[in-house]
CHARMM internal coordinates of N, CA and C (Angstrom, degrees):
IC EDIT
DIST 1 N 1 CA 1.4808
DIST 1 CA 1 C 1.4768
ANGL 1 N 1 CA 1 C 109.49
DIST 1 C 2 N 1.2586
ANGL 1 CA 1 C 2 N 119.94
DIHE 1 N 1 CA 1 C 2 N -47.18
DIST 2 N 2 CA 1.5377
ANGL 1 C 2 N 2 CA 124.79
DIHE 1 CA 1 C 2 N 2 CA -178.86
DIST 2 CA 2 C 1.5331
ANGL 2 N 2 CA 2 C 107.01
DIHE 1 C 2 N 2 CA 2 C -87.00
DIST 2 C 3 N 1.3377
ANGL 2 CA 2 C 3 N 113.72
DIHE 2 N 2 CA 2 C 3 N 105.33
DIST 3 N 3 CA 1.4736
ANGL 2 C 3 N 3 CA 118.76
DIHE 2 CA 2 C 3 N 3 CA -178.27
DIST 3 CA 3 C 1.4421
ANGL 3 N 3 CA 3 C 119.94
DIHE 2 C 3 N 3 CA 3 C -124.53
DIST 3 C 4 N 1.3399
ANGL 3 CA 3 C 4 N 116.73
DIHE 3 N 3 CA 3 C 4 N 4.90
DIST 4 N 4 CA 1.5033
ANGL 3 C 4 N 4 CA 122.19
DIHE 3 CA 3 C 4 N 4 CA -179.92
DIST 4 CA 4 C 1.5120
ANGL 4 N 4 CA 4 C 107.76
DIHE 3 C 4 N 4 CA 4 C -54.66
DIST 4 C 5 N 1.3603
ANGL 4 CA 4 C 5 N 113.83
DIHE 4 N 4 CA 4 C 5 N 155.95
DIST 5 N 5 CA 1.4909
ANGL 4 C 5 N 5 CA 116.80
DIHE 4 CA 4 C 5 N 5 CA 175.62
DIST 5 CA 5 C 1.5124
ANGL 5 N 5 CA 5 C 112.61
DIHE 4 C 5 N 5 CA 5 C -63.87
DIST 5 C 6 N 1.2781
ANGL 5 CA 5 C 6 N 114.41
DIHE 5 N 5 CA 5 C 6 N -40.56
DIST 6 N 6 CA 1.4651
ANGL 5 C 6 N 6 CA 119.34
DIHE 5 CA 5 C 6 N 6 CA 175.97
DIST 6 CA 6 C 1.6685
ANGL 6 N 6 CA 6 C 111.65
DIHE 5 C 6 N 6 CA 6 C -56.90
DIST 6 C 7 N 1.2648
ANGL 6 CA 6 C 7 N 114.24
DIHE 6 N 6 CA 6 C 7 N -50.36
DIST 7 N 7 CA 1.3744
ANGL 6 C 7 N 7 CA 119.21
DIHE 6 CA 6 C 7 N 7 CA 179.21
DIST 7 CA 7 C 1.5244
ANGL 7 N 7 CA 7 C 114.66
DIHE 6 C 7 N 7 CA 7 C -60.01
DIST 7 C 8 N 1.2590
ANGL 7 CA 7 C 8 N 114.21
DIHE 7 N 7 CA 7 C 8 N -46.84
DIST 8 N 8 CA 1.4422
ANGL 7 C 8 N 8 CA 123.88
DIHE 7 CA 7 C 8 N 8 CA 176.21
DIST 8 CA 8 C 1.5546
ANGL 8 N 8 CA 8 C 113.60
DIHE 7 C 8 N 8 CA 8 C -58.48
DIST 8 C 9 N 1.2372
ANGL 8 CA 8 C 9 N 119.33
DIHE 8 N 8 CA 8 C 9 N -43.56
DIST 9 N 9 CA 1.4101
ANGL 8 C 9 N 9 CA 124.29
DIHE 8 CA 8 C 9 N 9 CA 174.19
DIST 9 CA 9 C 1.6085
ANGL 9 N 9 CA 9 C 114.06
DIHE 8 C 9 N 9 CA 9 C -66.57
DIST 9 C 10 N 1.2755
ANGL 9 CA 9 C 10 N 110.46
DIHE 9 N 9 CA 9 C 10 N -47.41
DIST 10 N 10 CA 1.4511
ANGL 9 C 10 N 10 CA 114.91
DIHE 9 CA 9 C 10 N 10 CA 171.71
DIST 10 CA 10 C 1.5172
ANGL 10 N 10 CA 10 C 119.15
DIHE 9 C 10 N 10 CA 10 C -56.77
DIST 10 C 11 N 1.3757
ANGL 10 CA 10 C 11 N 115.51
DIHE 10 N 10 CA 10 C 11 N -41.99
DIST 11 N 11 CA 1.3762
ANGL 10 C 11 N 11 CA 119.24
DIHE 10 CA 10 C 11 N 11 CA 173.48
DIST 11 CA 11 C 1.5055
ANGL 11 N 11 CA 11 C 115.45
DIHE 10 C 11 N 11 CA 11 C -64.00
DIST 11 C 12 N 1.2623
ANGL 11 CA 11 C 12 N 115.45
DIHE 11 N 11 CA 11 C 12 N -31.44
DIST 12 N 12 CA 1.5346
ANGL 11 C 12 N 12 CA 121.13
DIHE 11 CA 11 C 12 N 12 CA 179.65
DIST 12 CA 12 C 1.4408
ANGL 12 N 12 CA 12 C 107.13
DIHE 11 C 12 N 12 CA 12 C -69.27
DIST 12 C 13 N 1.3464
ANGL 12 CA 12 C 13 N 120.53
DIHE 12 N 12 CA 12 C 13 N -44.47
DIST 13 N 13 CA 1.4620
ANGL 12 C 13 N 13 CA 123.53
DIHE 12 CA 12 C 13 N 13 CA 177.80
DIST 13 CA 13 C 1.5079
ANGL 13 N 13 CA 13 C 109.81
DIHE 12 C 13 N 13 CA 13 C -62.52
DIST 13 C 14 N 1.3565
ANGL 13 CA 13 C 14 N 122.45
DIHE 13 N 13 CA 13 C 14 N -44.52
DIST 14 N 14 CA 1.4650
ANGL 13 C 14 N 14 CA 124.06
DIHE 13 CA 13 C 14 N 14 CA -175.07
DIST 14 CA 14 C 1.5113
ANGL 14 N 14 CA 14 C 103.12
DIHE 13 C 14 N 14 CA 14 C -65.01
DIST 14 C 15 N 1.2903
ANGL 14 CA 14 C 15 N 123.89
DIHE 14 N 14 CA 14 C 15 N -44.13
DIST 15 N 15 CA 1.4927
ANGL 14 C 15 N 15 CA 124.61
DIHE 14 CA 14 C 15 N 15 CA -179.28
DIST 15 CA 15 C 1.4692
ANGL 15 N 15 CA 15 C 110.85
DIHE 14 C 15 N 15 CA 15 C -57.46
DIST 15 C 16 N 1.2818
ANGL 15 CA 15 C 16 N 121.23
DIHE 15 N 15 CA 15 C 16 N -37.85
DIST 16 N 16 CA 1.4742
ANGL 15 C 16 N 16 CA 125.29
DIHE 15 CA 15 C 16 N 16 CA 177.20
DIST 16 CA 16 C 1.4586
ANGL 16 N 16 CA 16 C 113.53
DIHE 15 C 16 N 16 CA 16 C -64.62
DIST 16 C 17 N 1.4216
ANGL 16 CA 16 C 17 N 119.45
DIHE 16 N 16 CA 16 C 17 N -35.71
DIST 17 N 17 CA 1.4652
ANGL 16 C 17 N 17 CA 121.12
DIHE 16 CA 16 C 17 N 17 CA -174.03
DIST 17 CA 17 C 1.4467
ANGL 17 N 17 CA 17 C 116.61
DIHE 16 C 17 N 17 CA 17 C -103.47
DIST 17 C 18 N 1.4061
ANGL 17 CA 17 C 18 N 119.24
DIHE 17 N 17 CA 17 C 18 N -1.84
DIST 18 N 18 CA 1.4871
ANGL 17 C 18 N 18 CA 116.72
DIHE 17 CA 17 C 18 N 18 CA -179.92
DIST 18 CA 18 C 1.5529
ANGL 18 N 18 CA 18 C 103.18
DIHE 17 C 18 N 18 CA 18 C -163.65
DIST 18 C 19 N 1.3587
ANGL 18 CA 18 C 19 N 112.84
DIHE 18 N 18 CA 18 C 19 N 166.57
DIST 19 N 19 CA 1.3795
ANGL 18 C 19 N 19 CA 125.10
DIHE 18 CA 18 C 19 N 19 CA -179.74
DIST 19 CA 19 C 1.5068
ANGL 19 N 19 CA 19 C 107.59
DIHE 18 C 19 N 19 CA 19 C -75.54
DIST 19 C 20 N 1.4335
ANGL 19 CA 19 C 20 N 114.06
DIHE 19 N 19 CA 19 C 20 N 149.00
DIST 20 N 20 CA 1.4342
ANGL 19 C 20 N 20 CA 121.41
DIHE 19 CA 19 C 20 N 20 CA -177.69
DIST 20 CA 20 C 1.5979
ANGL 20 N 20 CA 20 C 114.12
DIHE 19 C 20 N 20 CA 20 C -56.68
DIST 20 C 21 N 1.3298
ANGL 20 CA 20 C 21 N 118.14
DIHE 20 N 20 CA 20 C 21 N -30.01
DIST 21 N 21 CA 1.4723
ANGL 20 C 21 N 21 CA 119.25
DIHE 20 CA 20 C 21 N 21 CA 176.00
DIST 21 CA 21 C 1.5447
ANGL 21 N 21 CA 21 C 115.36
DIHE 20 C 21 N 21 CA 21 C -66.89
DIST 21 C 22 N 1.3251
ANGL 21 CA 21 C 22 N 113.62
DIHE 21 N 21 CA 21 C 22 N -12.99
DIST 22 N 22 CA 1.5215
ANGL 21 C 22 N 22 CA 119.83
DIHE 21 CA 21 C 22 N 22 CA 179.25
DIST 22 CA 22 C 1.4973
ANGL 22 N 22 CA 22 C 112.60
DIHE 21 C 22 N 22 CA 22 C -100.50
DIST 22 C 23 N 1.3378
ANGL 22 CA 22 C 23 N 117.78
DIHE 22 N 22 CA 22 C 23 N 3.21
DIST 23 N 23 CA 1.4635
ANGL 22 C 23 N 23 CA 121.49
DIHE 22 CA 22 C 23 N 23 CA 177.80
DIST 23 CA 23 C 1.4496
ANGL 23 N 23 CA 23 C 110.94
DIHE 22 C 23 N 23 CA 23 C -101.52
DIST 23 C 24 N 1.3849
ANGL 23 CA 23 C 24 N 115.86
DIHE 23 N 23 CA 23 C 24 N 136.21
DIST 24 N 24 CA 1.4465
ANGL 23 C 24 N 24 CA 120.27
DIHE 23 CA 23 C 24 N 24 CA -175.10
DIST 24 CA 24 C 1.6042
ANGL 24 N 24 CA 24 C 103.02
DIHE 23 C 24 N 24 CA 24 C -135.49
DIST 24 C 25 N 1.3266
ANGL 24 CA 24 C 25 N 114.31
DIHE 24 N 24 CA 24 C 25 N 157.35
DIST 25 N 25 CA 1.4489
ANGL 24 C 25 N 25 CA 122.28
DIHE 24 CA 24 C 25 N 25 CA 174.46
DIST 25 CA 25 C 1.4440
ANGL 25 N 25 CA 25 C 109.24
DIHE 24 C 25 N 25 CA 25 C -116.54
DIST 25 C 26 N 1.3708
ANGL 25 CA 25 C 26 N 118.02
DIHE 25 N 25 CA 25 C 26 N 131.84
DIST 26 N 26 CA 1.4160
ANGL 25 C 26 N 26 CA 120.04
DIHE 25 CA 25 C 26 N 26 CA 179.28
DIST 26 CA 26 C 1.5814
ANGL 26 N 26 CA 26 C 106.83
DIHE 25 C 26 N 26 CA 26 C -96.43
DIST 26 C 27 N 1.3383
ANGL 26 CA 26 C 27 N 111.57
DIHE 26 N 26 CA 26 C 27 N 117.83
DIST 27 N 27 CA 1.5114
ANGL 26 C 27 N 27 CA 119.26
DIHE 26 CA 26 C 27 N 27 CA -173.75
DIST 27 CA 27 C 1.4794
ANGL 27 N 27 CA 27 C 107.54
DIHE 26 C 27 N 27 CA 27 C -105.52
DIST 27 C 28 N 1.3406
ANGL 27 CA 27 C 28 N 121.20
DIHE 27 N 27 CA 27 C 28 N 136.16
DIST 28 N 28 CA 1.4396
ANGL 27 C 28 N 28 CA 125.79
DIHE 27 CA 27 C 28 N 28 CA 177.85
DIST 28 CA 28 C 1.5520
ANGL 28 N 28 CA 28 C 110.24
DIHE 27 C 28 N 28 CA 28 C -64.94
DIST 28 C 29 N 1.4027
ANGL 28 CA 28 C 29 N 117.71
DIHE 28 N 28 CA 28 C 29 N -30.56
DIST 29 N 29 CA 1.4405
ANGL 28 C 29 N 29 CA 123.71
DIHE 28 CA 28 C 29 N 29 CA -177.09
DIST 29 CA 29 C 1.5341
ANGL 29 N 29 CA 29 C 107.99
DIHE 28 C 29 N 29 CA 29 C -93.38
DIST 29 C 30 N 1.2269
ANGL 29 CA 29 C 30 N 121.81
DIHE 29 N 29 CA 29 C 30 N -48.46
DIST 30 N 30 CA 1.5211
ANGL 29 C 30 N 30 CA 127.03
DIHE 29 CA 29 C 30 N 30 CA -165.81
DIST 30 CA 30 C 1.5496
ANGL 30 N 30 CA 30 C 112.72
DIHE 29 C 30 N 30 CA 30 C -98.27
DIST 30 C 31 N 1.2919
ANGL 30 CA 30 C 31 N 115.73
DIHE 30 N 30 CA 30 C 31 N -13.28
DIST 31 N 31 CA 1.5705
ANGL 30 C 31 N 31 CA 117.54
DIHE 30 CA 30 C 31 N 31 CA -171.94
DIST 31 CA 31 C 1.4690
ANGL 31 N 31 CA 31 C 111.34
DIHE 30 C 31 N 31 CA 31 C 81.83
DIST 31 C 32 N 1.3453
ANGL 31 CA 31 C 32 N 112.77
DIHE 31 N 31 CA 31 C 32 N -137.21
DIST 32 N 32 CA 1.4970
ANGL 31 C 32 N 32 CA 119.29
DIHE 31 CA 31 C 32 N 32 CA -177.71
DIST 32 CA 32 C 1.5368
ANGL 32 N 32 CA 32 C 114.89
DIHE 31 C 32 N 32 CA 32 C -84.78
DIST 32 C 33 N 1.3168
ANGL 32 CA 32 C 33 N 117.49
DIHE 32 N 32 CA 32 C 33 N 122.05
DIST 33 N 33 CA 1.4031
ANGL 32 C 33 N 33 CA 122.91
DIHE 32 CA 32 C 33 N 33 CA -175.00
DIST 33 CA 33 C 1.5341
ANGL 33 N 33 CA 33 C 109.05
DIHE 32 C 33 N 33 CA 33 C -118.52
DIST 33 C 34 N 1.4571
ANGL 33 CA 33 C 34 N 113.05
DIHE 33 N 33 CA 33 C 34 N 147.71
DIST 34 N 34 CA 1.3856
ANGL 33 C 34 N 34 CA 118.86
DIHE 33 CA 33 C 34 N 34 CA 168.59
DIST 34 CA 34 C 1.5225
ANGL 34 N 34 CA 34 C 110.59
DIHE 33 C 34 N 34 CA 34 C -84.59
DIST 34 C 35 N 1.2575
ANGL 34 CA 34 C 35 N 121.03
DIHE 34 N 34 CA 34 C 35 N 161.49
DIST 35 N 35 CA 1.4788
ANGL 34 C 35 N 35 CA 123.19
DIHE 34 CA 34 C 35 N 35 CA -179.95
DIST 35 CA 35 C 1.5392
ANGL 35 N 35 CA 35 C 112.23
DIHE 34 C 35 N 35 CA 35 C -56.88
DIST 35 C 36 N 1.2886
ANGL 35 CA 35 C 36 N 116.17
DIHE 35 N 35 CA 35 C 36 N -36.76
DIST 36 N 36 CA 1.4636
ANGL 35 C 36 N 36 CA 119.06
DIHE 35 CA 35 C 36 N 36 CA -173.16
DIST 36 CA 36 C 1.6156
ANGL 36 N 36 CA 36 C 113.27
DIHE 35 C 36 N 36 CA 36 C -90.88
DIST 36 C 37 N 1.3416
ANGL 36 CA 36 C 37 N 117.92
DIHE 36 N 36 CA 36 C 37 N 1.06
DIST 37 N 37 CA 1.4560
ANGL 36 C 37 N 37 CA 122.60
DIHE 36 CA 36 C 37 N 37 CA 178.08
DIST 37 CA 37 C 1.5156
ANGL 37 N 37 CA 37 C 108.89
DIHE 36 C 37 N 37 CA 37 C -66.87
DIST 37 C 38 N 1.3039
ANGL 37 CA 37 C 38 N 111.32
DIHE 37 N 37 CA 37 C 38 N 139.24
DIST 38 N 38 CA 1.4895
ANGL 37 C 38 N 38 CA 118.22
DIHE 37 CA 37 C 38 N 38 CA -177.94
DIST 38 CA 38 C 1.6027
ANGL 38 N 38 CA 38 C 102.89
DIHE 37 C 38 N 38 CA 38 C -106.85
DIST 38 C 39 N 1.2645
ANGL 38 CA 38 C 39 N 114.60
DIHE 38 N 38 CA 38 C 39 N 127.08
DIST 39 N 39 CA 1.4606
ANGL 38 C 39 N 39 CA 122.68
DIHE 38 CA 38 C 39 N 39 CA 176.35
DIST 39 CA 39 C 1.5623
ANGL 39 N 39 CA 39 C 112.70
DIHE 38 C 39 N 39 CA 39 C -127.85
DIST 39 C 40 N 1.3427
ANGL 39 CA 39 C 40 N 113.08
DIHE 39 N 39 CA 39 C 40 N 161.02
DIST 40 N 40 CA 1.4662
ANGL 39 C 40 N 40 CA 119.30
DIHE 39 CA 39 C 40 N 40 CA 173.97
DIST 40 CA 40 C 1.5860
ANGL 40 N 40 CA 40 C 108.34
DIHE 39 C 40 N 40 CA 40 C -77.80
DIST 40 C 41 N 1.2210
ANGL 40 CA 40 C 41 N 120.00
DIHE 40 N 40 CA 40 C 41 N 146.97
DIST 41 N 41 CA 1.4546
ANGL 40 C 41 N 41 CA 124.16
DIHE 40 CA 40 C 41 N 41 CA 172.28
DIST 41 CA 41 C 1.5797
ANGL 41 N 41 CA 41 C 110.69
DIHE 40 C 41 N 41 CA 41 C -57.58
DIST 41 C 42 N 1.3251
ANGL 41 CA 41 C 42 N 113.66
DIHE 41 N 41 CA 41 C 42 N 143.30
DIST 42 N 42 CA 1.4980
ANGL 41 C 42 N 42 CA 116.62
DIHE 41 CA 41 C 42 N 42 CA 178.49
DIST 42 CA 42 C 1.5685
ANGL 42 N 42 CA 42 C 108.99
DIHE 41 C 42 N 42 CA 42 C -153.26
DIST 42 C 43 N 1.2545
ANGL 42 CA 42 C 43 N 111.71
DIHE 42 N 42 CA 42 C 43 N 169.66
DIST 43 N 43 CA 1.4618
ANGL 42 C 43 N 43 CA 117.85
DIHE 42 CA 42 C 43 N 43 CA -178.26
DIST 43 CA 43 C 1.5793
ANGL 43 N 43 CA 43 C 104.36
DIHE 42 C 43 N 43 CA 43 C -137.69
DIST 43 C 44 N 1.3751
ANGL 43 CA 43 C 44 N 112.36
DIHE 43 N 43 CA 43 C 44 N 83.26
DIST 44 N 44 CA 1.4107
ANGL 43 C 44 N 44 CA 120.99
DIHE 43 CA 43 C 44 N 44 CA -178.17
DIST 44 CA 44 C 1.4977
ANGL 44 N 44 CA 44 C 108.84
DIHE 43 C 44 N 44 CA 44 C -134.80
DIST 44 C 45 N 1.3246
ANGL 44 CA 44 C 45 N 116.11
DIHE 44 N 44 CA 44 C 45 N 143.15
DIST 45 N 45 CA 1.4476
ANGL 44 C 45 N 45 CA 122.84
DIHE 44 CA 44 C 45 N 45 CA 177.55
DIST 45 CA 45 C 1.4629
ANGL 45 N 45 CA 45 C 112.14
DIHE 44 C 45 N 45 CA 45 C -137.45
DIST 45 C 46 N 1.3510
ANGL 45 CA 45 C 46 N 121.18
DIHE 45 N 45 CA 45 C 46 N 157.05
DIST 46 N 46 CA 1.5035
ANGL 45 C 46 N 46 CA 122.94
DIHE 45 CA 45 C 46 N 46 CA 174.36
DIST 46 CA 46 C 1.4379
ANGL 46 N 46 CA 46 C 108.19
DIHE 45 C 46 N 46 CA 46 C -95.18
DIST 46 C 47 N 1.3254
ANGL 46 CA 46 C 47 N 120.19
DIHE 46 N 46 CA 46 C 47 N -1.35
DIST 47 N 47 CA 1.5564
ANGL 46 C 47 N 47 CA 119.08
DIHE 46 CA 46 C 47 N 47 CA 177.46
DIST 47 CA 47 C 1.4971
ANGL 47 N 47 CA 47 C 108.64
DIHE 46 C 47 N 47 CA 47 C -64.89
DIST 47 C 48 N 1.2973
ANGL 47 CA 47 C 48 N 112.19
DIHE 47 N 47 CA 47 C 48 N 134.39
DIST 48 N 48 CA 1.5702
ANGL 47 C 48 N 48 CA 115.92
DIHE 47 CA 47 C 48 N 48 CA 174.50
DIST 48 CA 48 C 1.5399
ANGL 48 N 48 CA 48 C 112.11
DIHE 47 C 48 N 48 CA 48 C 82.33
DIST 48 C 49 N 1.3043
ANGL 48 CA 48 C 49 N 120.34
DIHE 48 N 48 CA 48 C 49 N -1.04
DIST 49 N 49 CA 1.4306
ANGL 48 C 49 N 49 CA 120.11
DIHE 48 CA 48 C 49 N 49 CA 178.13
DIST 49 CA 49 C 1.4808
ANGL 49 N 49 CA 49 C 111.31
DIHE 48 C 49 N 49 CA 49 C -78.02
DIST 49 C 50 N 1.3606
ANGL 49 CA 49 C 50 N 118.67
DIHE 49 N 49 CA 49 C 50 N 147.49
DIST 50 N 50 CA 1.4728
ANGL 49 C 50 N 50 CA 119.89
DIHE 49 CA 49 C 50 N 50 CA -175.37
DIST 50 CA 50 C 1.6243
ANGL 50 N 50 CA 50 C 106.64
DIHE 49 C 50 N 50 CA 50 C -73.59
DIST 50 C 51 N 1.2949
ANGL 50 CA 50 C 51 N 110.21
DIHE 50 N 50 CA 50 C 51 N 163.70
DIST 51 N 51 CA 1.4710
ANGL 50 C 51 N 51 CA 119.32
DIHE 50 CA 50 C 51 N 51 CA 179.11
DIST 51 CA 51 C 1.5782
ANGL 51 N 51 CA 51 C 110.80
DIHE 50 C 51 N 51 CA 51 C -61.32
DIST 51 C 52 N 1.2317
ANGL 51 CA 51 C 52 N 117.15
DIHE 51 N 51 CA 51 C 52 N -34.54
DIST 52 N 52 CA 1.4614
ANGL 51 C 52 N 52 CA 122.14
DIHE 51 CA 51 C 52 N 52 CA 178.02
DIST 52 CA 52 C 1.5394
ANGL 52 N 52 CA 52 C 112.37
DIHE 51 C 52 N 52 CA 52 C -67.19
DIST 52 C 53 N 1.4339
ANGL 52 CA 52 C 53 N 112.92
DIHE 52 N 52 CA 52 C 53 N -40.18
DIST 53 N 53 CA 1.4983
ANGL 52 C 53 N 53 CA 116.64
DIHE 52 CA 52 C 53 N 53 CA 175.87
DIST 53 CA 53 C 1.5502
ANGL 53 N 53 CA 53 C 110.42
DIHE 52 C 53 N 53 CA 53 C -68.51
DIST 53 C 54 N 1.3008
ANGL 53 CA 53 C 54 N 117.53
DIHE 53 N 53 CA 53 C 54 N -40.14
DIST 54 N 54 CA 1.4462
ANGL 53 C 54 N 54 CA 120.26
DIHE 53 CA 53 C 54 N 54 CA -179.27
DIST 54 CA 54 C 1.5500
ANGL 54 N 54 CA 54 C 109.27
DIHE 53 C 54 N 54 CA 54 C -66.03
DIST 54 C 55 N 1.2473
ANGL 54 CA 54 C 55 N 117.89
DIHE 54 N 54 CA 54 C 55 N -38.76
DIST 55 N 55 CA 1.4552
ANGL 54 C 55 N 55 CA 123.76
DIHE 54 CA 54 C 55 N 55 CA -176.99
DIST 55 CA 55 C 1.6047
ANGL 55 N 55 CA 55 C 106.18
DIHE 54 C 55 N 55 CA 55 C -65.83
DIST 55 C 56 N 1.2960
ANGL 55 CA 55 C 56 N 119.07
DIHE 55 N 55 CA 55 C 56 N -48.61
DIST 56 N 56 CA 1.4676
ANGL 55 C 56 N 56 CA 122.31
DIHE 55 CA 55 C 56 N 56 CA 174.34
DIST 56 CA 56 C 1.5335
ANGL 56 N 56 CA 56 C 111.72
DIHE 55 C 56 N 56 CA 56 C -56.86
DIST 56 C 57 N 1.3922
ANGL 56 CA 56 C 57 N 112.90
DIHE 56 N 56 CA 56 C 57 N -52.67
DIST 57 N 57 CA 1.4977
ANGL 56 C 57 N 57 CA 119.32
DIHE 56 CA 56 C 57 N 57 CA -177.64
DIST 57 CA 57 C 1.5483
ANGL 57 N 57 CA 57 C 108.46
DIHE 56 C 57 N 57 CA 57 C -56.91
DIST 57 C 58 N 1.2691
ANGL 57 CA 57 C 58 N 118.56
DIHE 57 N 57 CA 57 C 58 N -41.25
DIST 58 N 58 CA 1.5856
ANGL 57 C 58 N 58 CA 124.06
DIHE 57 CA 57 C 58 N 58 CA 179.11
DIST 58 CA 58 C 1.4910
ANGL 58 N 58 CA 58 C 112.68
DIHE 57 C 58 N 58 CA 58 C -64.28
DIST 58 C 59 N 1.3904
ANGL 58 CA 58 C 59 N 117.09
DIHE 58 N 58 CA 58 C 59 N -23.13
DIST 59 N 59 CA 1.3667
ANGL 58 C 59 N 59 CA 120.85
DIHE 58 CA 58 C 59 N 59 CA -169.33
DIST 59 CA 59 C 1.5848
ANGL 59 N 59 CA 59 C 108.77
DIHE 58 C 59 N 59 CA 59 C -94.97
DIST 59 C 60 N 1.3175
ANGL 59 CA 59 C 60 N 116.53
DIHE 59 N 59 CA 59 C 60 N -5.33
DIST 60 N 60 CA 1.4756
ANGL 59 C 60 N 60 CA 120.58
DIHE 59 CA 59 C 60 N 60 CA 178.56
DIST 60 CA 60 C 1.4686
ANGL 60 N 60 CA 60 C 109.37
DIHE 59 C 60 N 60 CA 60 C -58.16
DIST 60 C 61 N 1.3045
ANGL 60 CA 60 C 61 N 114.99
DIHE 60 N 60 CA 60 C 61 N 150.21
DIST 61 N 61 CA 1.5109
ANGL 60 C 61 N 61 CA 121.09
DIHE 60 CA 60 C 61 N 61 CA 174.53
DIST 61 CA 61 C 1.4919
ANGL 61 N 61 CA 61 C 110.45
DIHE 60 C 61 N 61 CA 61 C -116.37
END
COOR INIT
IC SEED 1 N 1 CA 1 C
IC BUILD
């Protein structure tokens, strides 16, 4: 799902420095994901969200 050049390069670096079970993806919609988590496609960003929204979003467990 995540295929941007920046993501691809970042993932390659992460795989060089740690085991895959230590790599997570921070998703604007789903929060913290493991590499093997399966999710539905979405179009969500945190850009432009209010401080209150970001604070609530960051407090999700």
